[in-house]
MDTraj code that builds the backbone (N, CA, C; nanometers):
import mdtraj as md
import numpy as np

residues = "MET ARG ILE LYS ASN ASP ASP SER LEU SER ILE LYS GLU LEU VAL ARG ASN ASP PRO ILE THR CYS ALA ARG TYR TYR GLU HIS LYS MET ASN SER PHE ARG LYS PHE ILE GLY ASN ILE ASP LEU ILE PHE GLY LYS VAL LYS ASP TYR PHE PHE ILE THR GLU PHE GLN SER ARG GLY LEU LEU HIS ASP HIS LYS LEU LEU TRP VAL GLN ASN ALA LEU THR PHE GLY VAL SER LYS ASN GLU LYS ILE".split()
xyz = np.array([
    [-1.4750, 0.6233, 1.3015],
    [-1.5156, 0.6746, 1.1281],
    [-1.6203, 0.6576, 1.0785],
    [-1.7152, 0.6958, 1.0893],
    [-1.8279, 0.6444, 1.0143],
    [-1.8603, 0.6679, 0.8407],
    [-1.9243, 0.5796, 0.7497],
    [-1.9066, 0.5834, 0.6449],
    [-2.0904, 0.6617, 0.6033],
    [-2.0777, 0.8071, 0.5552],
    [-2.2127, 0.8373, 0.5173],
    [-2.3336, 0.7161, 0.4627],
    [-2.3814, 0.6598, 0.4876],
    [-2.4877, 0.5782, 0.3746],
    [-2.6150, 0.5751, 0.4903],
    [-2.6898, 0.4880, 0.4267],
    [-2.9047, 0.4808, 0.5020],
    [-2.8437, 0.3784, 0.6317],
    [-2.7420, 0.3163, 0.5828],
    [-2.7397, 0.1964, 0.7232],
    [-2.6726, 0.2749, 0.8492],
    [-2.5874, 0.3474, 0.7828],
    [-2.4565, 0.4205, 0.8863],
    [-2.3979, 0.3155, 0.9446],
    [-2.3667, 0.2299, 0.8835],
    [-2.2895, 0.1287, 0.9402],
    [-2.1127, 0.1631, 0.9407],
    [-2.0580, 0.1381, 1.0632],
    [-1.8580, 0.1833, 1.0315],
    [-1.7992, 0.0758, 0.9769],
    [-1.6891, 0.1218, 0.9100],
    [-1.6061, 0.0515, 0.8377],
    [-1.5875, -0.0993, 0.9207],
    [-1.5388, -0.0906, 0.9988],
    [-1.5794, -0.2078, 1.0803],
    [-1.6603, -0.3514, 1.0451],
    [-1.7766, -0.2946, 1.0831],
    [-1.9001, -0.3501, 1.0570],
    [-1.9156, -0.4111, 0.9282],
    [-1.8697, -0.3174, 0.8258],
    [-1.8762, -0.3962, 0.6842],
    [-1.7780, -0.4616, 0.6933],
    [-1.6200, -0.4652, 0.6866],
    [-1.5696, -0.5321, 0.6834],
    [-1.6118, -0.6815, 0.7744],
    [-1.6459, -0.7159, 0.9208],
    [-1.7122, -0.7598, 0.9523],
    [-1.8245, -0.8496, 0.8678],
    [-1.8909, -0.7790, 0.7909],
    [-2.0609, -0.7913, 0.7539],
    [-1.9678, -0.8904, 0.6198],
    [-1.8878, -0.8469, 0.5414],
    [-1.8493, -0.8952, 0.4387],
    [-1.6709, -0.9073, 0.3953],
    [-1.6065, -1.0238, 0.4834],
    [-1.4613, -1.0036, 0.4316],
    [-1.3943, -1.0237, 0.3038],
    [-1.4897, -1.1215, 0.2855],
    [-1.4535, -1.1757, 0.1207],
    [-1.4192, -1.0596, 0.0247],
    [-1.5629, -1.0280, 0.0352],
    [-1.5632, -0.8553, -0.0861],
    [-1.4301, -0.7840, -0.0658],
    [-1.3988, -0.7838, 0.0738],
    [-1.2833, -0.6628, 0.1335],
    [-1.1735, -0.7142, 0.0998],
    [-1.1206, -0.8661, 0.1023],
    [-1.0098, -0.8833, 0.0688],
    [-0.9999, -0.8764, -0.1112],
    [-1.0818, -0.9328, -0.1240],
    [-1.0722, -0.9105, -0.2810],
    [-1.0497, -0.7785, -0.3669],
    [-1.1386, -0.6518, -0.2244],
    [-1.0910, -0.5095, -0.3223],
    [-0.9481, -0.4857, -0.2434],
    [-0.9090, -0.5010, -0.1911],
    [-0.8362, -0.5096, -0.1215],
    [-0.6593, -0.5365, -0.2109],
    [-0.7102, -0.6520, -0.2150],
    [-0.5849, -0.7810, -0.3424],
    [-0.5762, -0.6500, -0.4603],
    [-0.7348, -0.6544, -0.5431],
    [-0.6919, -0.5633, -0.6609],
    [-0.6443, -0.4041, -0.6592],
    [-0.6764, -0.3660, -0.5924],
    [-0.6027, -0.2053, -0.5380],
    [-0.4283, -0.2824, -0.5194],
    [-0.3756, -0.3602, -0.4127],
    [-0.2335, -0.3457, -0.4204],
    [-0.1882, -0.4155, -0.5573],
    [-0.2557, -0.5078, -0.6635],
    [-0.2133, -0.5204, -0.7662],
    [-0.1986, -0.3871, -0.8697],
    [-0.3283, -0.3131, -0.8393],
    [-0.3120, -0.1946, -0.9663],
    [-0.2117, -0.1223, -0.9271],
    [-0.1720, -0.1202, -0.7831],
    [-0.0356, -0.0188, -0.7319],
    [0.0821, -0.0789, -0.7850],
    [0.0993, -0.2335, -0.7739],
    [0.2167, -0.2707, -0.8265],
    [0.2548, -0.2738, -0.9924],
    [0.1333, -0.2421, -1.0457],
    [0.1913, -0.2211, -1.1902],
    [0.1799, -0.0837, -1.1891],
    [0.1631, 0.0458, -1.1058],
    [0.1987, 0.1315, -1.1723],
    [0.2582, 0.1938, -1.0965],
    [0.3917, 0.1356, -0.9923],
    [0.5380, 0.1712, -0.9363],
    [0.6427, 0.0773, -1.0907],
    [0.5657, 0.0066, -1.1123],
    [0.6936, -0.0683, -1.2028],
    [0.6764, -0.0103, -1.3205],
    [0.5953, 0.0866, -1.3550],
    [0.5938, 0.1673, -1.4897],
    [0.6155, 0.3164, -1.5039],
    [0.6575, 0.3851, -1.4187],
    [0.6549, 0.5062, -1.3887],
    [0.7929, 0.5128, -1.2894],
    [0.8574, 0.6621, -1.3366],
    [0.9566, 0.6784, -1.2710],
    [0.9226, 0.7769, -1.1457],
    [0.8632, 0.7095, -1.0190],
    [0.8357, 0.8065, -0.9266],
    [0.9313, 0.9277, -0.8588],
    [0.8985, 0.9571, -0.7805],
    [0.9319, 1.1163, -0.7171],
    [1.1098, 1.0918, -0.6813],
    [1.1043, 0.9591, -0.6488],
    [1.2239, 0.9469, -0.5628],
    [1.3419, 0.8313, -0.6659],
    [1.2634, 0.8319, -0.7780],
    [1.3212, 0.7388, -0.9033],
    [1.2588, 0.6098, -0.9408],
    [1.3221, 0.5188, -1.0332],
    [1.2440, 0.4444, -1.0790],
    [1.3133, 0.3227, -1.0167],
    [1.1642, 0.2111, -0.9984],
    [1.1789, 0.1168, -0.9049],
    [1.2104, -0.0013, -0.9328],
    [1.3313, -0.0579, -0.9558],
    [1.3725, -0.2098, -0.9221],
    [1.3092, -0.3434, -0.9150],
    [1.3013, -0.3442, -0.8199],
    [1.2547, -0.4535, -0.7559],
    [1.2103, -0.3964, -0.6144],
    [1.0827, -0.5115, -0.5743],
    [0.9909, -0.4696, -0.4761],
    [0.9671, -0.6167, -0.3595],
    [0.8955, -0.5500, -0.2252],
    [0.9199, -0.6302, -0.1451],
    [0.7673, -0.6069, -0.1116],
    [0.6582, -0.6989, -0.0664],
    [0.5359, -0.6498, -0.0071],
    [0.4819, -0.7719, 0.0738],
    [0.4414, -0.7526, 0.2048],
    [0.4018, -0.8615, 0.2664],
    [0.2645, -0.8127, 0.3689],
    [0.1258, -0.8772, 0.3295],
    [0.0057, -0.8440, 0.3577],
    [0.0261, -0.8948, 0.5046],
    [-0.0230, -0.8001, 0.5851],
    [-0.1188, -0.8661, 0.7049],
    [-0.2611, -0.8315, 0.7698],
    [-0.2854, -0.8535, 0.8563],
    [-0.4387, -0.8552, 0.8885],
    [-0.4231, -0.7942, 1.0191],
    [-0.5073, -0.6736, 1.0446],
    [-0.5064, -0.6585, 1.2234],
    [-0.5920, -0.7280, 1.2508],
    [-0.6224, -0.6821, 1.4084],
    [-0.6959, -0.7610, 1.4776],
    [-0.8349, -0.7361, 1.4493],
    [-0.8645, -0.6269, 1.3982],
    [-0.9795, -0.6055, 1.3538],
    [-1.0252, -0.6445, 1.2310],
    [-0.9421, -0.7289, 1.1416],
    [-0.9580, -0.8131, 1.0495],
    [-0.9528, -0.7192, 0.8810],
    [-0.8630, -0.6121, 0.9081],
    [-0.8244, -0.5361, 0.8024],
    [-0.7062, -0.5741, 0.7729],
    [-0.6873, -0.5226, 0.6083],
    [-0.5558, -0.5749, 0.5658],
    [-0.4888, -0.4738, 0.5358],
    [-0.3873, -0.4871, 0.5791],
    [-0.2304, -0.3578, 0.5255],
    [-0.1036, -0.4404, 0.4956],
    [-0.0121, -0.3452, 0.4318],
    [0.0788, -0.3925, 0.3726],
    [0.2144, -0.3096, 0.4269],
    [0.3306, -0.4193, 0.3890],
    [0.4348, -0.3788, 0.4312],
    [0.4672, -0.3755, 0.3000],
    [0.5557, -0.2392, 0.3165],
    [0.6127, -0.2099, 0.1477],
    [0.7723, -0.1882, 0.1785],
    [0.8660, -0.2485, 0.0904],
    [1.0471, -0.1828, 0.0659],
    [1.0460, -0.1974, -0.0842],
    [1.0612, -0.1094, -0.1167],
    [1.0906, -0.0754, -0.2477],
    [1.2491, -0.0599, -0.2991],
    [1.3435, -0.1066, -0.3776],
    [1.4959, -0.0695, -0.4319],
    [1.4876, 0.0311, -0.5212],
    [1.5400, 0.1205, -0.5234],
    [1.5485, 0.2495, -0.6307],
    [1.6612, 0.2441, -0.6672],
    [1.6752, 0.2587, -0.8348],
    [1.7747, 0.2469, -0.9428],
    [1.8451, 0.3863, -0.9115],
    [1.9716, 0.3376, -0.8809],
    [2.0364, 0.5121, -0.8894],
    [2.0067, 0.5578, -0.7253],
    [1.9394, 0.5022, -0.6419],
    [1.9405, 0.5694, -0.5147],
    [2.0769, 0.6416, -0.4400],
    [2.0188, 0.7416, -0.3688],
    [2.1374, 0.8266, -0.2993],
    [2.1532, 0.7480, -0.1819],
    [2.2870, 0.7187, -0.1449],
    [2.3132, 0.6222, -0.0090],
    [2.3501, 0.7301, 0.1048],
    [2.2831, 0.7146, 0.2198],
    [2.3237, 0.7835, 0.3435],
    [2.4555, 0.7804, 0.4096],
    [2.4794, 0.8744, 0.4022],
    [2.6324, 0.8741, 0.4061],
    [2.7485, 0.9059, 0.3485],
    [2.6964, 0.8633, 0.2227],
    [2.8025, 0.8795, 0.0763],
    [2.7638, 0.9877, 0.0432],
    [2.5950, 1.0314, -0.0273],
    [2.5994, 1.1154, -0.0952],
    [2.5569, 1.2118, -0.0235],
    [2.5538, 1.3787, -0.0533],
    [2.5790, 1.5111, 0.0064],
    [2.4221, 1.5126, 0.0626],
    [2.4487, 1.5587, 0.1827],
    [2.3096, 1.5397, 0.2568],
    [2.2283, 1.6616, 0.2096],
    [2.2346, 1.7977, 0.1155],
    [2.1427, 1.8574, 0.0571],
    [2.0819, 1.7853, -0.0525],
    [2.1298, 1.6669, -0.1207],
    [2.0468, 1.5893, -0.2288],
    [1.9531, 1.4940, -0.1764],
    [2.0193, 1.4394, -0.0233],
    [1.8975, 1.3074, 0.0205],
    [1.8114, 1.3826, 0.0878],
])
top = md.Topology()
chain = top.add_chain()
for i, resn in enumerate(residues, 1):
    res = top.add_residue(resn, chain, resSeq=i)
    for name in ("N", "CA", "C"):
        top.add_atom(name, md.element.get_by_symbol(name[0]), res)
traj = md.Trajectory(xyz[None], top)
């Protein structure tokens, strides 16, 4: 995937050239997401708690794994299949 700009740099090249800015941008984006999910009712309910872990891929890109606890969540095997 290429970004269309004057230098025609790939995302991998941009991350390699300025990893600090990329990491700070990603941190800002994830902090905004955490605030967002804590303040609204999502389509599957109100988030009571969450757990995030950030990892680096081999190319140096950041990514998160997320676990959300939803208030009054439906339970597999207990709630009706139609609701789930």
